N, CA and C atoms of all chains as a GROMACS GRO file, in nm:
protein
  651
    1ASN      N    1  11.698  15.661  12.292
    1ASN     CA    2  11.856  15.580  12.294
    1ASN      C    3  11.855  15.519  12.178
    2ALA      N    4  11.976  15.551  12.081
    2ALA     CA    5  11.992  15.454  11.938
    2ALA      C    6  12.058  15.337  11.982
    3GLY      N    7  12.076  15.310  12.091
    3GLY     CA    8  12.120  15.176  12.109
    3GLY      C    9  12.296  15.189  12.068
    4VAL      N   10  12.324  15.083  12.000
    4VAL     CA   11  12.461  15.073  11.932
    4VAL      C   12  12.443  15.073  11.806
    5THR      N   13  12.539  15.160  11.736
    5THR     CA   14  12.493  15.186  11.602
    5THR      C   15  12.664  15.189  11.538
    6GLN      N   16  12.639  15.080  11.411
    6GLN     CA   17  12.732  15.056  11.360
    6GLN      C   18  12.752  15.122  11.204
    7THR      N   19  12.854  15.167  11.170
    7THR     CA   20  12.864  15.213  11.050
    7THR      C   21  13.001  15.178  10.970
    8PRO      N   22  13.018  15.172  10.841
    8PRO     CA   23  12.906  15.126  10.730
    8PRO      C   24  12.811  15.009  10.767
    9LYS      N   25  12.746  15.000  10.688
    9LYS     CA   26  12.637  14.856  10.691
    9LYS      C   27  12.699  14.784  10.580
   10PHE      N   28  12.744  14.798  10.489
   10PHE     CA   29  12.830  14.726  10.402
   10PHE      C   30  12.942  14.827  10.345
   11GLN      N   31  13.066  14.703  10.299
   11GLN     CA   32  13.167  14.784  10.261
   11GLN      C   33  13.222  14.659  10.139
   12VAL      N   34  13.306  14.731  10.050
   12VAL     CA   35  13.378  14.660   9.977
   12VAL      C   36  13.500  14.718   9.990
   13LEU      N   37  13.613  14.632  10.010
   13LEU     CA   38  13.752  14.712  10.018
   13LEU      C   39  13.820  14.585   9.930
   14LYS      N   40  13.955  14.701   9.866
   14LYS     CA   41  14.088  14.623   9.777
   14LYS      C   42  14.184  14.543   9.883
   15THR      N   43  14.228  14.444   9.842
   15THR     CA   44  14.332  14.353   9.922
   15THR      C   45  14.441  14.477   9.958
   16GLY      N   46  14.498  14.495  10.073
   16GLY     CA   47  14.566  14.619  10.105
   16GLY      C   48  14.536  14.737  10.164
   17GLN      N   49  14.373  14.782  10.125
   17GLN     CA   50  14.336  14.894  10.201
   17GLN      C   51  14.314  14.897  10.325
   18SER      N   52  14.339  15.008  10.388
   18SER     CA   53  14.292  15.026  10.523
   18SER      C   54  14.137  15.084  10.560
   19MET      N   55  14.097  15.056  10.673
   19MET     CA   56  13.956  15.114  10.705
   19MET      C   57  13.916  15.092  10.849
   20THR      N   58  13.837  15.195  10.881
   20THR     CA   59  13.771  15.208  11.005
   20THR      C   60  13.645  15.172  11.020
   21LEU      N   61  13.615  15.044  11.075
   21LEU     CA   62  13.432  15.037  11.134
   21LEU      C   63  13.444  15.092  11.270
   22GLN      N   64  13.324  15.187  11.232
   22GLN     CA   65  13.274  15.282  11.368
   22GLN      C   66  13.164  15.199  11.467
   23CYS      N   67  13.183  15.234  11.569
   23CYS     CA   68  13.088  15.163  11.630
   23CYS      C   69  13.077  15.282  11.764
   24ALA      N   70  12.944  15.316  11.810
   24ALA     CA   71  12.875  15.414  11.904
   24ALA      C   72  12.773  15.389  11.973
   25GLN      N   73  12.776  15.374  12.114
   25GLN     CA   74  12.673  15.347  12.179
   25GLN      C   75  12.628  15.469  12.286
   26ASP      N   76  12.524  15.478  12.310
   26ASP     CA   77  12.458  15.595  12.394
   26ASP      C   78  12.410  15.573  12.527
   27MET      N   79  12.411  15.437  12.580
   27MET     CA   80  12.394  15.382  12.722
   27MET      C   81  12.464  15.412  12.794
   28ASN      N   82  12.587  15.481  12.783
   28ASN     CA   83  12.694  15.500  12.907
   28ASN      C   84  12.743  15.326  12.947
   29HIS      N   85  12.734  15.234  12.848
   29HIS     CA   86  12.808  15.112  12.862
   29HIS      C   87  12.949  15.100  12.902
   30GLU      N   88  12.992  15.040  13.001
   30GLU     CA   89  13.149  15.010  13.016
   30GLU      C   90  13.164  14.937  12.937
   31TYR      N   91  13.128  14.793  12.904
   31TYR     CA   92  13.193  14.716  12.836
   31TYR      C   93  13.162  14.732  12.654
   32MET      N   94  13.244  14.710  12.579
   32MET     CA   95  13.225  14.702  12.442
   32MET      C   96  13.333  14.598  12.392
   33SER      N   97  13.301  14.529  12.256
   33SER     CA   98  13.337  14.418  12.200
   33SER      C   99  13.320  14.454  12.054
   34TRP      N  100  13.389  14.378  11.995
   34TRP     CA  101  13.419  14.369  11.843
   34TRP      C  102  13.410  14.171  11.808
   35TYR      N  103  13.322  14.158  11.725
   35TYR     CA  104  13.311  14.037  11.685
   35TYR      C  105  13.306  13.997  11.520
   36ARG      N  106  13.336  13.894  11.504
   36ARG     CA  107  13.351  13.853  11.361
   36ARG      C  108  13.262  13.728  11.348
   37GLN      N  109  13.155  13.726  11.238
   37GLN     CA  110  13.088  13.599  11.253
   37GLN      C  111  13.118  13.538  11.111
   38ASP      N  112  13.137  13.397  11.105
   38ASP     CA  113  13.156  13.374  10.977
   38ASP      C  114  13.092  13.213  10.990
   39PRO      N  115  13.018  13.179  10.850
   39PRO     CA  116  12.962  13.060  10.849
   39PRO      C  117  13.023  12.918  10.938
   40GLY      N  118  12.973  12.851  11.007
   40GLY     CA  119  13.001  12.729  11.066
   40GLY      C  120  13.114  12.789  11.201
   41MET      N  121  13.143  12.917  11.237
   41MET     CA  122  13.240  12.949  11.311
   41MET      C  123  13.178  13.036  11.430
   42GLY      N  124  13.072  13.064  11.421
   42GLY     CA  125  12.979  13.138  11.555
   42GLY      C  126  13.025  13.256  11.540
   43LEU      N  127  13.057  13.326  11.659
   43LEU     CA  128  13.087  13.453  11.705
   43LEU      C  129  13.239  13.450  11.738
   44ARG      N  130  13.316  13.520  11.681
   44ARG     CA  131  13.458  13.501  11.756
   44ARG      C  132  13.522  13.625  11.790
   45LEU      N  133  13.560  13.666  11.920
   45LEU     CA  134  13.577  13.800  11.975
   45LEU      C  135  13.753  13.837  11.890
   46ILE      N  136  13.728  13.973  11.886
   46ILE     CA  137  13.830  14.056  11.818
   46ILE      C  138  13.919  14.104  11.905
   47HIS      N  139  13.851  14.200  11.963
   47HIS     CA  140  13.905  14.282  12.074
   47HIS      C  141  13.795  14.313  12.160
   48TYR      N  142  13.819  14.360  12.295
   48TYR     CA  143  13.731  14.417  12.364
   48TYR      C  144  13.766  14.537  12.456
   49SER      N  145  13.704  14.576  12.534
   49SER     CA  146  13.702  14.717  12.620
   49SER      C  147  13.634  14.694  12.743
   50VAL      N  148  13.689  14.728  12.857
   50VAL     CA  149  13.608  14.706  12.994
   50VAL      C  150  13.591  14.867  13.050
   51GLY      N  151  13.628  14.967  12.979
   51GLY     CA  152  13.620  15.083  13.000
   51GLY      C  153  13.721  15.173  12.909
   52ALA      N  154  13.678  15.323  12.917
   52ALA     CA  155  13.738  15.414  12.830
   52ALA      C  156  13.914  15.414  12.874
   53GLY      N  157  13.992  15.382  12.763
   53GLY     CA  158  14.143  15.396  12.806
   53GLY      C  159  14.190  15.227  12.812
   54ILE      N  160  14.074  15.135  12.808
   54ILE     CA  161  14.131  14.986  12.848
   54ILE      C  162  14.114  14.889  12.707
   55THR      N  163  14.190  14.846  12.654
   55THR     CA  164  14.139  14.745  12.545
   55THR      C  165  14.246  14.629  12.572
   56ASP      N  166  14.183  14.529  12.524
   56ASP     CA  167  14.257  14.365  12.534
   56ASP      C  168  14.216  14.313  12.432
   57GLN      N  169  14.274  14.199  12.372
   57GLN     CA  170  14.274  14.139  12.279
   57GLN      C  171  14.209  13.990  12.296
   58GLY      N  172  14.102  13.965  12.189
   58GLY     CA  173  14.037  13.850  12.195
   58GLY      C  174  14.096  13.728  12.142
   59GLU      N  175  13.985  13.655  12.085
   59GLU     CA  176  14.074  13.516  11.994
   59GLU      C  177  14.114  13.528  11.873
   60VAL      N  178  14.095  13.660  11.804
   60VAL     CA  179  14.137  13.664  11.678
   60VAL      C  180  14.162  13.804  11.644
   61PRO      N  181  14.277  13.856  11.736
   61PRO     CA  182  14.316  14.007  11.689
   61PRO      C  183  14.391  14.066  11.575
   62ASN      N  184  14.460  13.923  11.532
   62ASN     CA  185  14.564  13.952  11.437
   62ASN      C  186  14.502  14.046  11.317
   63GLY      N  187  14.593  14.173  11.288
   63GLY     CA  188  14.526  14.232  11.139
   63GLY      C  189  14.442  14.362  11.184
   64TYR      N  190  14.377  14.369  11.316
   64TYR     CA  191  14.306  14.463  11.378
   64TYR      C  192  14.336  14.556  11.490
   65ASN      N  193  14.328  14.666  11.458
   65ASN     CA  194  14.366  14.760  11.604
   65ASN      C  195  14.210  14.833  11.641
   66VAL      N  196  14.247  14.848  11.781
   66VAL     CA  197  14.138  14.927  11.825
   66VAL      C  198  14.168  15.031  11.915
   67SER      N  199  14.079  15.122  11.956
   67SER     CA  200  14.101  15.225  12.068
   67SER      C  201  13.997  15.258  12.137
   68ARG      N  202  14.001  15.285  12.280
   68ARG     CA  203  13.872  15.347  12.319
   68ARG      C  204  13.890  15.489  12.410
   69SER      N  205  13.895  15.570  12.322
   69SER     CA  206  13.930  15.717  12.396
   69SER      C  207  13.803  15.777  12.495
   70THR      N  208  13.683  15.714  12.449
   70THR     CA  209  13.545  15.776  12.515
   70THR      C  210  13.483  15.623  12.519
   71THR      N  211  13.398  15.670  12.662
   71THR     CA  212  13.301  15.568  12.667
   71THR      C  213  13.215  15.533  12.554
   72GLU      N  214  13.168  15.627  12.465
   72GLU     CA  215  13.090  15.578  12.375
   72GLU      C  216  13.137  15.502  12.245
   73ASP      N  217  13.249  15.567  12.215
   73ASP     CA  218  13.305  15.506  12.087
   73ASP      C  219  13.387  15.387  12.092
   74PHE      N  220  13.402  15.315  12.006
   74PHE     CA  221  13.508  15.182  11.998
   74PHE      C  222  13.519  15.143  11.852
   75PRO      N  223  13.609  15.242  11.783
   75PRO     CA  224  13.645  15.210  11.686
   75PRO      C  225  13.741  15.081  11.606
   76LEU      N  226  13.703  14.989  11.508
   76LEU     CA  227  13.795  14.887  11.464
   76LEU      C  228  13.859  14.930  11.350
   77ARG      N  229  13.992  14.939  11.354
   77ARG     CA  230  14.060  14.930  11.249
   77ARG      C  231  14.135  14.830  11.169
   78LEU      N  232  14.066  14.792  11.018
   78LEU     CA  233  14.162  14.695  10.957
   78LEU      C  234  14.293  14.768  10.929
   79LEU      N  235  14.411  14.731  10.908
   79LEU     CA  236  14.536  14.785  10.905
   79LEU      C  237  14.571  14.740  10.749
   80SER      N  238  14.523  14.634  10.695
   80SER     CA  239  14.575  14.597  10.568
   80SER      C  240  14.471  14.522  10.499
   81ALA      N  241  14.387  14.517  10.476
   81ALA     CA  242  14.267  14.444  10.443
   81ALA      C  243  14.322  14.303  10.358
   82ALA      N  244  14.253  14.202  10.404
   82ALA     CA  245  14.291  14.043  10.327
   82ALA      C  246  14.143  13.989  10.301
   83PRO      N  247  14.160  13.930  10.209
   83PRO     CA  248  14.029  13.853  10.152
   83PRO      C  249  13.984  13.740  10.290
   84SER      N  250  14.083  13.729  10.358
   84SER     CA  251  14.038  13.608  10.507
   84SER      C  252  13.963  13.701  10.602
   85GLN      N  253  13.981  13.839  10.576
   85GLN     CA  254  13.884  13.912  10.693
   85GLN      C  255  13.746  13.978  10.638
   86THR      N  256  13.678  13.890  10.505
   86THR     CA  257  13.571  13.898  10.466
   86THR      C  258  13.477  13.861  10.593
   87SER      N  259  13.395  13.890  10.633
   87SER     CA  260  13.297  13.874  10.738
   87SER      C  261  13.222  13.950  10.768
   88VAL      N  262  13.117  13.912  10.870
   88VAL     CA  263  12.991  14.025  10.912
   88VAL      C  264  13.076  14.043  11.040
   89TYR      N  265  13.082  14.184  11.081
   89TYR     CA  266  13.140  14.239  11.233
   89TYR      C  267  13.057  14.298  11.271
   90PHE      N  268  13.053  14.261  11.447
   90PHE     CA  269  12.939  14.320  11.524
   90PHE      C  270  12.995  14.352  11.604
   91CYS      N  271  12.958  14.501  11.705
   91CYS     CA  272  12.999  14.541  11.801
   91CYS      C  273  12.879  14.511  11.872
   92ALA      N  274  12.940  14.521  12.031
   92ALA     CA  275  12.837  14.529  12.118
   92ALA      C  276  12.861  14.572  12.245
   93SER      N  277  12.773  14.616  12.323
   93SER     CA  278  12.813  14.695  12.471
   93SER      C  279  12.725  14.656  12.542
   94SER      N  280  12.784  14.677  12.686
   94SER     CA  281  12.692  14.608  12.807
   94SER      C  282  12.749  14.666  12.947
   95PRO      N  283  12.656  14.716  12.998
   95PRO     CA  284  12.685  14.742  13.133
   95PRO      C  285  12.731  14.653  13.231
   96VAL      N  286  12.796  14.656  13.356
   96VAL     CA  287  12.849  14.553  13.418
   96VAL      C  288  12.748  14.469  13.496
   97ASN      N  289  12.726  14.354  13.458
   97ASN     CA  290  12.666  14.245  13.501
   97ASN      C  291  12.519  14.210  13.441
   98TYR      N  292  12.546  14.276  13.321
   98TYR     CA  293  12.407  14.252  13.245
   98TYR      C  294  12.456  14.206  13.068
   99GLY      N  295  12.361  14.169  12.990
   99GLY     CA  296  12.374  14.114  12.861
   99GLY      C  297  12.427  14.228  12.754
  100TYR      N  298  12.466  14.204  12.647
  100TYR     CA  299  12.536  14.266  12.557
  100TYR      C  300  12.432  14.325  12.492
  101THR      N  301  12.398  14.452  12.420
  101THR     CA  302  12.351  14.521  12.326
  101THR      C  303  12.432  14.531  12.194
  102PHE      N  304  12.361  14.437  12.095
  102PHE     CA  305  12.436  14.403  11.979
  102PHE      C  306  12.407  14.520  11.866
  103GLY      N  307  12.487  14.572  11.775
  103GLY     CA  308  12.472  14.659  11.670
  103GLY      C  309  12.433  14.580  11.540
  104SER      N  310  12.387  14.631  11.470
  104SER     CA  311  12.313  14.559  11.303
  104SER      C  312  12.416  14.499  11.237
  105GLY      N  313  12.541  14.530  11.252
  105GLY     CA  314  12.659  14.463  11.189
  105GLY      C  315  12.712  14.544  11.051
  106THR      N  316  12.830  14.494  11.036
  106THR     CA  317  12.891  14.550  10.927
  106THR      C  318  12.943  14.427  10.822
  107ARG      N  319  12.867  14.437  10.704
  107ARG     CA  320  12.915  14.349  10.613
  107ARG      C  321  13.038  14.356  10.521
  108LEU      N  322  13.144  14.298  10.556
  108LEU     CA  323  13.268  14.356  10.480
  108LEU      C  324  13.294  14.231  10.366
  109THR      N  325  13.358  14.305  10.255
  109THR     CA  326  13.379  14.184  10.145
  109THR      C  327  13.516  14.251  10.093
  110VAL      N  328  13.621  14.155  10.120
  110VAL     CA  329  13.795  14.218  10.077
  110VAL      C  330  13.776  14.105   9.950
  111VAL      N  331  13.807  14.212   9.842
  111VAL     CA  332  13.856  14.140   9.698
  111VAL      C  333  13.981  14.167   9.615
  112ALA      N  334  13.906  13.116  13.473
  112ALA     CA  335  13.857  13.234  13.353
  112ALA      C  336  13.720  13.132  13.330
  113GLN      N  337  13.598  13.194  13.318
  113GLN     CA  338  13.499  13.112  13.235
  113GLN      C  339  13.500  13.107  13.104
  114ARG      N  340  13.444  12.981  13.069
  114ARG     CA  341  13.421  12.949  12.946
  114ARG      C  342  13.322  12.847  12.940
  115VAL      N  343  13.263  12.880  12.779
  115VAL     CA  344  13.135  12.800  12.753
  115VAL      C  345  13.147  12.721  12.631
  116THR      N  346  13.083  12.580  12.651
  116THR     CA  347  13.069  12.484  12.529
  116THR      C  348  12.962  12.451  12.460
  117GLN      N  349  12.894  12.479  12.339
  117GLN     CA  350  12.800  12.406  12.305
  117GLN      C  351  12.851  12.331  12.218
  118PRO      N  352  12.810  12.190  12.244
  118PRO     CA  353  12.830  12.074  12.178
  118PRO      C  354  12.773  12.057  12.064
  119GLU      N  355  12.667  12.107  12.039
  119GLU     CA  356  12.587  12.103  11.914
  119GLU      C  357  12.573  12.203  11.833
  120LYS      N  358  12.636  12.157  11.694
  120LYS     CA  359  12.634  12.287  11.597
  120LYS      C  360  12.453  12.319  11.547
  121LEU      N  361  12.398  12.172  11.520
  121LEU     CA  362  12.284  12.184  11.506
  121LEU      C  363  12.187  12.095  11.571
  122LEU      N  364  12.066  12.143  11.582
  122LEU     CA  365  11.952  12.080  11.654
  122LEU      C  366  11.820  12.074  11.547
  123SER      N  367  11.782  11.978  11.492
  123SER     CA  368  11.684  11.990  11.407
  123SER      C  369  11.558  11.913  11.474
  124VAL      N  370  11.444  11.969  11.474
  124VAL     CA  371  11.328  11.900  11.535
  124VAL      C  372  11.222  11.943  11.473
  125PHE      N  373  11.096  11.869  11.502
  125PHE     CA  374  10.981  11.925  11.438
  125PHE      C  375  10.872  12.015  11.529
  126LYS      N  376  10.802  12.062  11.482
  126LYS     CA  377  10.720  12.170  11.561
  126LYS      C  378  10.644  12.114  11.644
  127GLY      N  379  10.633  12.157  11.757
  127GLY     CA  380  10.559  12.100  11.881
  127GLY      C  381  10.656  12.027  11.994
  128ALA      N  382  10.762  11.991  11.914
  128ALA     CA  383  10.852  11.869  11.998
  128ALA      C  384  10.939  11.947  12.114
  129PRO      N  385  10.973  11.906  12.212
  129PRO     CA  386  11.067  11.978  12.332
  129PRO      C  387  11.217  12.014  12.244
  130VAL      N  388  11.270  12.106  12.308
  130VAL     CA  389  11.382  12.135  12.242
  130VAL      C  390  11.453  12.172  12.348
  131GLU      N  391  11.582  12.124  12.374
  131GLU     CA  392  11.703  12.127  12.478
  131GLU      C  393  11.811  12.190  12.370
  132LEU      N  394  11.891  12.278  12.392
  132LEU     CA  395  12.001  12.339  12.380
  132LEU      C  396  12.116  12.351  12.466
  133LYS      N  397  12.197  12.274  12.456
  133LYS     CA  398  12.298  12.236  12.559
  133LYS      C  399  12.433  12.326  12.546
  134CYS      N  400  12.453  12.358  12.668
  134CYS     CA  401  12.559  12.468  12.699
  134CYS      C  402  12.649  12.438  12.851
  135ASN      N  403  12.751  12.419  12.858
  135ASN     CA  404  12.840  12.403  12.958
  135ASN      C  405  12.936  12.469  12.990
  136TYR      N  406  12.984  12.501  13.116
  136TYR     CA  407  13.057  12.582  13.141
  136TYR      C  408  13.163  12.558  13.234
  137SER      N  409  13.290  12.624  13.199
  137SER     CA  410  13.410  12.604  13.313
  137SER      C  411  13.416  12.726  13.390
  138TYR      N  412  13.467  12.759  13.524
  138TYR     CA  413  13.474  12.861  13.576
  138TYR      C  414  13.557  12.859  13.668
  139SER      N  415  13.554  12.977  13.745
  139SER     CA  416  13.688  12.992  13.849
  139SER      C  417  13.613  13.060  13.967
  140GLY      N  418  13.469  13.100  13.962
  140GLY     CA  419  13.424  13.180  14.025
  140GLY      C  420  13.277  13.158  14.024
  141SER      N  421  13.193  13.250  14.052
  141SER     CA  422  13.040  13.225  14.052
  141SER      C  423  13.010  13.268  13.926
  142PRO      N  424  12.954  13.179  13.836
  142PRO     CA  425  12.910  13.184  13.692
  142PRO      C  426  12.840  13.283  13.665
  143GLU      N  427  12.818  13.367  13.564
  143GLU     CA  428  12.737  13.457  13.511
  143GLU      C  429  12.705  13.416  13.371
  144LEU      N  430  12.598  13.345  13.330
  144LEU     CA  431  12.564  13.296  13.237
  144LEU      C  432  12.432  13.383  13.149
  145PHE      N  433  12.441  13.390  13.015
  145PHE     CA  434  12.352  13.444  12.936
  145PHE      C  435  12.318  13.347  12.798
  146TRP      N  436  12.192  13.351  12.754
  146TRP     CA  437  12.161  13.327  12.621
  146TRP      C  438  12.110  13.429  12.539
  147TYR      N  439  12.175  13.407  12.397
  147TYR     CA  440  12.140  13.534  12.278
  147TYR      C  441  12.094  13.442  12.170
  148VAL      N  442  12.001  13.511  12.116
  148VAL     CA  443  11.932  13.457  12.003
  148VAL      C  444  11.971  13.553  11.882
  149GLN      N  445  11.988  13.477  11.768
  149GLN     CA  446  11.999  13.567  11.622
  149GLN      C  447  11.917  13.508  11.506
  150TYR      N  448  11.800  13.570  11.486
  150TYR     CA  449  11.713  13.552  11.366
  150TYR      C  450  11.804  13.560  11.232
  151SER      N  451  11.734  13.514  11.122
  151SER     CA  452  11.785  13.518  11.015
  151SER      C  453  11.817  13.636  10.970
  152ARG      N  454  11.954  13.666  10.944
  152ARG     CA  455  11.994  13.817  10.895
  152ARG      C  456  11.966  13.919  10.960
  153GLN      N  457  11.957  13.869  11.109
  153GLN     CA  458  11.922  13.981  11.183
  153GLN      C  459  12.077  14.004  11.297
  154ARG      N  460  12.071  14.114  11.405
  154ARG     CA  461  12.151  14.101  11.511
  154ARG      C  462  12.123  14.042  11.609
  155LEU      N  463  12.214  13.998  11.708
  155LEU     CA  464  12.199  13.911  11.833
  155LEU      C  465  12.099  13.994  11.937
  156GLN      N  466  12.025  13.914  11.973
  156GLN     CA  467  11.960  13.994  12.095
  156GLN      C  468  11.949  13.884  12.248
  157LEU      N  469  11.976  13.957  12.349
  157LEU     CA  470  11.988  13.879  12.446
  157LEU      C  471  11.848  13.810  12.490
  158LEU      N  472  11.857  13.688  12.541
  158LEU     CA  473  11.708  13.632  12.554
  158LEU      C  474  11.703  13.576  12.704
  159LEU      N  475  11.793  13.541  12.763
  159LEU     CA  476  11.786  13.500  12.916
  159LEU      C  477  11.920  13.544  12.968
  160ARG      N  478  11.878  13.583  13.113
  160ARG     CA  479  12.006  13.605  13.217
  160ARG      C  480  11.990  13.487  13.290
  161HIS      N  481  12.047  13.434  13.352
  161HIS     CA  482  12.071  13.281  13.438
  161HIS      C  483  12.021  13.375  13.582
  162ILE      N  484  12.041  13.497  13.600
  162ILE     CA  485  12.018  13.552  13.768
  162ILE      C  486  11.872  13.597  13.787
  163SER      N  487  11.810  13.602  13.665
  163SER     CA  488  11.663  13.655  13.636
  163SER      C  489  11.578  13.572  13.652
  164ARG      N  490  11.602  13.415  13.612
  164ARG     CA  491  11.524  13.312  13.632
  164ARG      C  492  11.385  13.329  13.542
  165GLU      N  493  11.388  13.379  13.453
  165GLU     CA  494  11.262  13.445  13.382
  165GLU      C  495  11.250  13.349  13.235
  166SER      N  496  11.135  13.332  13.211
  166SER     CA  497  11.113  13.271  13.111
  166SER      C  498  11.038  13.403  12.971
  167ILE      N  499  11.133  13.337  12.870
  167ILE     CA  500  11.150  13.446  12.754
  167ILE      C  501  11.083  13.355  12.627
  168LYS      N  502  10.957  13.417  12.549
  168LYS     CA  503  10.911  13.330  12.440
  168LYS      C  504  10.899  13.161  12.466
  169GLY      N  505  10.873  13.159  12.598
  169GLY     CA  506  10.850  12.990  12.636
  169GLY      C  507  10.967  12.932  12.666
  170PHE      N  508  11.111  12.995  12.654
  170PHE     CA  509  11.233  12.956  12.689
  170PHE      C  510  11.258  12.969  12.830
  171THR      N  511  11.340  12.875  12.900
  171THR     CA  512  11.402  12.874  13.025
  171THR      C  513  11.517  12.816  13.016
  172ALA      N  514  11.591  12.861  13.130
  172ALA     CA  515  11.728  12.774  13.114
  172ALA      C  516  11.771  12.785  13.307
  173ASP      N  517  11.841  12.654  13.300
  173ASP     CA  518  11.831  12.673  13.470
  173ASP      C  519  12.011  12.642  13.481
  174LEU      N  520  12.044  12.713  13.602
  174LEU     CA  521  12.186  12.700  13.606
  174LEU      C  522  12.203  12.564  13.698
  175ASN      N  523  12.280  12.478  13.661
  175ASN     CA  524  12.317  12.351  13.759
  175ASN      C  525  12.437  12.344  13.778
  176LYS      N  526  12.482  12.378  13.903
  176LYS     CA  527  12.632  12.375  13.965
  176LYS      C  528  12.683  12.251  13.936
  177GLY      N  529  12.632  12.145  13.962
  177GLY     CA  530  12.649  11.992  13.974
  177GLY      C  531  12.704  11.968  13.849
  178GLU      N  532  12.613  11.975  13.760
  178GLU     CA  533  12.675  11.945  13.605
  178GLU      C  534  12.732  12.058  13.514
  179THR      N  535  12.743  12.149  13.605
  179THR     CA  536  12.822  12.298  13.519
  179THR      C  537  12.748  12.306  13.384
  180SER      N  538  12.615  12.298  13.386
  180SER     CA  539  12.544  12.338  13.274
  180SER      C  540  12.454  12.453  13.273
  181PHE      N  541  12.414  12.497  13.168
  181PHE     CA  542  12.298  12.618  13.153
  181PHE      C  543  12.194  12.607  13.034
  182HIS      N  544  12.155  12.462  13.015
  182HIS     CA  545  12.071  12.454  12.894
  182HIS      C  546  11.966  12.534  12.869
  183LEU      N  547  11.945  12.550  12.794
  183LEU     CA  548  11.808  12.644  12.736
  183LEU      C  549  11.729  12.528  12.686
  184LYS      N  550  11.574  12.556  12.738
  184LYS     CA  551  11.511  12.450  12.726
  184LYS      C  552  11.353  12.500  12.690
  185LYS      N  553  11.284  12.456  12.579
  185LYS     CA  554  11.153  12.491  12.571
  185LYS      C  555  11.051  12.381  12.532
  186PRO      N  556  10.937  12.375  12.596
  186PRO     CA  557  10.860  12.244  12.589
  186PRO      C  558  10.805  12.189  12.460
  187PHE      N  559  10.763  12.314  12.417
  187PHE     CA  560  10.680  12.296  12.233
  187PHE      C  561  10.726  12.388  12.144
  188ALA      N  562  10.835  12.326  12.083
  188ALA     CA  563  10.902  12.435  11.963
  188ALA      C  564  10.792  12.480  11.857
  189GLN      N  565  10.834  12.593  11.828
  189GLN     CA  566  10.755  12.655  11.722
  189GLN      C  567  10.861  12.724  11.589
  190GLU      N  568  10.793  12.709  11.490
  190GLU     CA  569  10.860  12.736  11.355
  190GLU      C  570  10.960  12.872  11.361
  191GLU      N  571  10.875  12.946  11.458
  191GLU     CA  572  10.967  13.117  11.460
  191GLU      C  573  11.057  13.072  11.565
  192ASP      N  574  11.076  12.983  11.620
  192ASP     CA  575  11.198  12.984  11.718
  192ASP      C  576  11.335  12.926  11.639
  193SER      N  577  11.320  12.912  11.485
  193SER     CA  578  11.441  12.875  11.414
  193SER      C  579  11.548  12.989  11.404
  194ALA      N  580  11.622  12.954  11.458
  194ALA     CA  581  11.739  13.067  11.470
  194ALA      C  582  11.891  13.014  11.518
  195MET      N  583  11.970  13.110  11.519
  195MET     CA  584  12.079  13.055  11.597
  195MET      C  585  12.071  13.085  11.741
  196TYR      N  586  12.156  13.028  11.833
  196TYR     CA  587  12.140  13.041  11.958
  196TYR      C  588  12.293  13.025  12.031
  197TYR      N  589  12.303  13.139  12.089
  197TYR     CA  590  12.468  13.133  12.140
  197TYR      C  591  12.432  13.156  12.325
  198CYS      N  592  12.494  13.094  12.382
  198CYS     CA  593  12.558  13.078  12.533
  198CYS      C  594  12.675  13.190  12.551
  199ALA      N  595  12.653  13.232  12.632
  199ALA     CA  596  12.796  13.320  12.670
  199ALA      C  597  12.800  13.334  12.817
  200PRO      N  598  12.925  13.366  12.870
  200PRO     CA  599  12.946  13.417  13.009
  200PRO      C  600  12.933  13.554  13.020
  201SER      N  601  12.979  13.612  13.144
  201SER     CA  602  12.959  13.760  13.172
  201SER      C  603  13.044  13.847  13.061
  202PRO      N  604  12.972  13.953  13.047
  202PRO     CA  605  13.036  14.035  12.940
  202PRO      C  606  13.191  14.085  12.974
  203ALA      N  607  13.209  14.062  13.112
  203ALA     CA  608  13.348  14.104  13.169
  203ALA      C  609  13.485  13.990  13.100
  204ILE      N  610  13.409  13.879  13.043
  204ILE     CA  611  13.497  13.803  12.964
  204ILE      C  612  13.428  13.724  12.841
  205PRO      N  613  13.378  13.825  12.756
  205PRO     CA  614  13.298  13.831  12.621
  205PRO      C  615  13.323  13.714  12.545
  206THR      N  616  13.354  13.613  12.562
  206THR     CA  617  13.414  13.490  12.430
  206THR      C  618  13.271  13.426  12.451
  207PHE      N  619  13.212  13.406  12.347
  207PHE     CA  620  13.088  13.365  12.330
  207PHE      C  621  13.102  13.212  12.289
  208GLY      N  622  13.025  13.079  12.312
  208GLY     CA  623  13.014  12.956  12.255
  208GLY      C  624  12.987  12.984  12.100
  209ARG      N  625  13.012  12.872  12.026
  209ARG     CA  626  13.000  12.850  11.875
  209ARG      C  627  12.902  12.874  11.836
  210GLY      N  628  12.774  12.841  11.956
  210GLY     CA  629  12.637  12.874  11.867
  210GLY      C  630  12.575  12.712  11.806
  211THR      N  631  12.443  12.720  11.842
  211THR     CA  632  12.348  12.607  11.782
  211THR      C  633  12.269  12.680  11.706
  212SER      N  634  12.267  12.579  11.561
  212SER     CA  635  12.163  12.664  11.498
  212SER      C  636  12.028  12.545  11.528
  213LEU      N  637  11.928  12.605  11.549
  213LEU     CA  638  11.818  12.535  11.588
  213LEU      C  639  11.707  12.558  11.437
  214ILE      N  640  11.645  12.442  11.399
  214ILE     CA  641  11.585  12.424  11.298
  214ILE      C  642  11.449  12.357  11.333
  215VAL      N  643  11.351  12.420  11.340
  215VAL     CA  644  11.235  12.346  11.405
  215VAL      C  645  11.122  12.322  11.218
  216HIS      N  646  11.132  12.227  11.231
  216HIS     CA  647  11.031  12.182  11.072
  216HIS      C  648  10.884  12.184  11.106
  217PRO      N  649  10.788  12.223  10.970
  217PRO     CA  650  10.683  12.220  11.037
  217PRO      C  651  10.600  12.094  11.020
   0.00000   0.00000   0.00000
């Protein structure tokens, strides 16, 4: 098992550009979530999904879109990048009633 | 809905001292609670689940329904325990606490 795979590991964007952060898991987990981690702010939930075809907003959803067309994949789209979206992004997956397995993160810089 | 609160941003102790990282929760049903650890520049890892009542790396956590707490404890801290620690409810409600940075001084 590869676990939770996030790509890319590093990315630099210009303000206004769009991009998709990829997240894939091969553990057949129902739950998947996206977080951003900023210094002093902990881990903030962006969007989450409890199964294929079902997504919901978290604490900081503005400027981000997600979709869950398959159990395995949960991409995060930045619609029009802003410097405030400079952060480390983590994807995580979990089966029901167990804890999350996290990806290794994507470090995004918006200039 | 379940929510967790970690009241301390930073906890600083010396090697060999006891450690207690606080987590308080509010819930509308039976709580499911977890502790995660993140070492410097690494991904988060699951440390403990409340239902398993296990000890991992010397850490334990007991669910106290009277105080609505799930504090993480270790009797003798080690330098390698320095990390960020997050308390979190069930993955069905995936909002984490803000985290506590534990620094263990030699």
